C-alpha positions as a printed Julia matrix, in Angstrom:
166×3 Matrix{Float64}:
 -3.83    6.64  -15.93
 -0.58    4.75  -16.6
  2.05    3.32  -14.36
  3.12    5.87  -11.85
  6.35    7.3   -13.2
  8.12    9.19  -10.43
  8.46   12.25  -12.68
  4.67   12.37  -13.08
  4.06   12.05   -9.33
  6.24   14.95   -8.16
  3.19   17.18   -7.71
  4.28   18.7    -4.43
  7.63   20.06   -3.35
  7.81   17.57   -0.47
  7.16   14.54   -2.7
  9.59   15.84   -5.34
 12.25   16.15   -2.64
 11.49   12.62   -1.41
 11.82   11.21   -4.95
 15.15   13.02   -5.39
 16.28   11.59   -2.04
 15.34    8.07   -3.18
 17.59    8.53   -6.22
 20.42    9.89   -4.06
 20.14    7.01   -1.57
 20.32    4.42   -4.35
 23.34    6.13   -5.9
 25.1     6.14   -2.51
 25.11    2.34   -2.7
 25.52    2.06   -6.49
 27.33    5.19   -7.73
 27.54    4.0   -11.34
 23.75    3.68  -11.66
 21.84    6.27  -13.69
 18.38    7.26  -12.45
 15.33    7.21  -14.71
 12.24    8.91  -13.28
 10.07    7.72  -16.19
 10.55    3.95  -16.5
  7.12    3.28  -18.06
  6.0     3.96  -21.61
  2.81    5.88  -22.18
  0.88    3.35  -24.24
 -2.54    1.63  -23.87
 -1.13   -1.68  -22.6
  0.97   -0.02  -19.91
 -1.92    2.25  -18.86
 -4.19   -0.8   -18.49
 -1.98   -2.13  -15.69
 -1.44    1.19  -13.9
 -1.15    1.26  -10.13
 -2.07    4.61   -8.62
 -0.55    3.78   -5.24
  3.01    3.36   -6.51
  5.76    5.74   -7.45
  8.14    3.98   -9.84
 11.69    4.85  -10.83
 14.51    2.79  -12.24
 18.28    2.74  -12.19
 20.38    1.61  -15.13
 23.9     0.26  -14.87
 26.45    0.88  -17.63
 26.18   -2.52  -19.25
 25.78   -5.8   -17.41
 26.33   -5.75  -13.63
 27.56   -9.17  -12.44
 27.15   -8.09   -8.79
 23.45   -7.29   -9.25
 22.88   -9.92  -11.98
 20.95   -7.34  -14.02
 21.19   -4.23  -16.17
 18.51   -2.22  -14.36
 16.7    -2.1   -11.03
 13.07   -0.99  -10.94
 12.12    0.58   -7.6
  8.41    0.63   -6.8
  7.32    2.57   -3.73
  3.85    1.58   -2.51
  2.24    4.54   -0.77
 -0.65    4.62    1.7
 -2.61    7.02   -0.49
 -2.11    8.06   -4.1
  0.31   11.0    -4.35
 -1.19   14.38   -4.96
 -1.55   17.87   -3.59
 -1.63   17.95    0.2
 -4.68   18.7     2.27
 -5.27   18.6     5.99
 -6.48   14.99    5.65
 -3.81   13.74    3.24
 -0.13   14.54    3.82
  1.91   15.85    0.9
  4.26   12.9     1.3
  2.09    9.84    1.96
  3.4     7.12    4.27
  5.44    4.37    2.63
  3.79    0.97    2.99
  6.33   -1.1     1.11
  9.05   -1.32   -1.48
  9.59   -3.76   -4.33
 12.9    -3.92   -6.15
 13.13   -5.83   -9.44
 16.38   -6.73  -11.19
 15.8    -6.61  -14.95
 17.49   -7.36  -18.24
 16.17   -6.54  -21.7
 14.62  -10.01  -21.84
 12.95  -10.39  -18.43
 12.91   -9.98  -14.67
 15.77  -11.89  -13.03
 14.94  -11.32   -9.37
 12.72   -9.33   -7.02
 12.99   -8.25   -3.41
  9.97   -6.98   -1.49
  9.67   -5.56    2.01
  7.33   -8.32    3.13
  8.21  -11.63    4.7
 11.94  -12.17    5.1
 13.08   -9.41    2.69
 15.03  -11.92    0.58
 15.58  -11.72   -3.16
 13.91  -14.44   -5.17
 14.13  -15.32   -8.83
 16.25  -17.13  -11.38
 19.43  -15.07  -10.86
 19.49  -13.22   -7.5
 22.16  -10.6    -6.79
 25.29  -11.49   -4.84
 24.66  -11.77   -1.06
 26.58   -8.54   -0.31
 24.5    -6.69   -2.92
 21.27   -8.14   -1.53
 22.3    -6.79    1.9
 22.85   -3.33    0.33
 19.38   -3.54   -1.24
 17.82   -4.33    2.17
 19.75   -1.43    3.73
 18.46    0.84    0.94
 14.88   -0.26    1.72
 15.35    0.46    5.45
 16.61    3.93    4.54
 13.51    4.49    2.41
 11.25    3.74    5.39
 13.28    6.2     7.46
 12.99    8.79    4.69
  9.22    8.47    4.54
  8.97    8.06    8.34
  6.12    5.57    8.16
  5.98    2.6    10.53
  4.13   -0.49    9.36
  0.7    -1.13   10.84
  2.28   -3.67   13.2
  4.63   -0.95   14.44
  7.93   -2.48   13.29
  8.87    0.56   11.2
  9.17   -1.45    8.0
 12.17   -3.39    9.29
 12.97   -6.94    8.31
 11.94   -9.64   10.76
 14.12   -9.82   13.85
 15.53   -6.28   13.67
 14.93   -3.71   16.36
 14.95    0.01   15.74
 18.52    0.15   17.14
 19.73   -2.46   14.62
 18.42   -0.55   11.62
């Protein structure tokens, strides 16, 4: 099994709708970005590092984006259970545990932002502060979309934010 391309994971109508909503939410913040539901190649090396608990999609900007400091953003959604057909025990749209965003160029990763800790971008060339704030807002919207609070009950919000602030 390879990396979990979003296109390959849309096995139920509910999950397909959620993936489409993820793309729409990202494009609300970055209208010039083009969605790619199959960011991973199907080759032996990629399959060796597959993660069954993630749904991955990417967004490509037309050329270099100085605001984001990258050409593409990889969005990795970590789910509570691997996606698949629903049963009574496993919902069709599994709860979202976390999100990782990675700003990429052709050469390498320039920054990453994960919904753990302080939700800050780290790396050699982070996005502009206003863009980083948009990325955090996008992540909060993803938790709302998947309606899955963290185990500690904070609803996947950054430290110090109440449910009213999100």
